[in-house]
C-alpha positions in Angstrom: -0.4 5.5 4.5 1.8 2.8 5.9 1.7 -0.7 4.3 0.9 -3.7 6.3 4.2 -5.2 5.0 6.3 -2.1 5.7 9.8 -2.7 7.0 9.5 0.2 9.5 7.2 0.0 12.6 4.1 2.1 12.7 5.4 3.9 15.8 8.7 4.7 14.2 7.0 6.2 11.1 4.7 8.3 13.2 7.6 9.5 15.3 9.7 10.4 12.3 6.8 12.1 10.5 5.7 14.0 13.6 2.1 13.4 12.8 -0.5 10.7 12.6 -0.6 8.3 9.6 -3.1 5.9 8.1 -2.5 2.2 8.5 -3.1 0.0 5.4 -4.5 -3.4 6.4 -4.6 -6.7 4.6 -7.1 -8.7 6.5 -6.0 -12.3 7.2 -7.9 -15.5 7.7 -6.8 -15.3 11.4 -9.0 -12.7 13.0 -6.6 -12.4 16.0 -3.8 -11.2 13.7 -6.1 -8.7 12.0 -7.4 -7.5 15.3 -3.8 -7.1 16.6 -2.8 -4.9 13.6 -5.8 -2.7 14.2 -5.2 -2.4 17.9 -1.5 -1.6 17.4 -2.4 1.1 14.8 -5.0 2.6 17.2 -2.5 2.6 20.1 0.2 4.2 17.9 -2.1 7.0 17.0 -3.2 6.2 13.4 -6.2 8.1 12.4 -7.6 5.7 9.8 -7.4 2.1 8.7 -7.4 1.5 4.9 -8.7 -2.0 4.3 -7.2 -3.5 1.1 -9.5 -5.9 -0.5 -7.4 -7.5 -3.3 -5.5 -10.7 -2.6 -2.5 -10.3 -0.4 -0.7 -13.2 -2.1 -1.2 -11.6 -5.5 -0.6 -8.0 -4.6 -1.4 -5.6 -7.5 -1.6 -8.4 -10.0 -5.1 -7.4 -11.1 -4.1 -3.7 -11.4 -1.0 -4.7 -13.4 -3.1 -6.8 -15.7 -5.5 -4.0 -16.4 -2.7 -1.5 -17.0 -0.9 -3.9 -19.3 -4.0 -4.4 -21.4 -4.8 -0.7 -21.4 -1.6 0.4 -23.1 0.1 -1.8 -25.5 2.0 0.9 -27.5 5.7 0.8 -28.0 7.5 3.0 -25.6 9.0 4.9 -28.4 5.6 6.0 -29.5 5.5 8.4 -26.5 9.1 8.7 -25.5 11.7 9.9 -27.9 15.4 10.8 -27.3 14.3 14.5 -27.4 11.3 14.2 -25.2 11.2 15.6 -21.7 10.4 13.1 -18.9 
């Protein structure tokens, strides 16, 4: 799946991969922009649009908060100098 904010064009990624990809989409408050992203993905051959529903200005902040709260152990509790990564 290619991010809306990817530094490579959808067409370039599909060409390099040699197969279709999914296009991730952050909908904007300007429907013409959202529509243009979807149309470009369709034209390029994307087989799916993955609509992201978190806030594009705060990407992954909610997920990061949940992960931070879920595990507050010291790193050394799981990782020791002799542990295998």
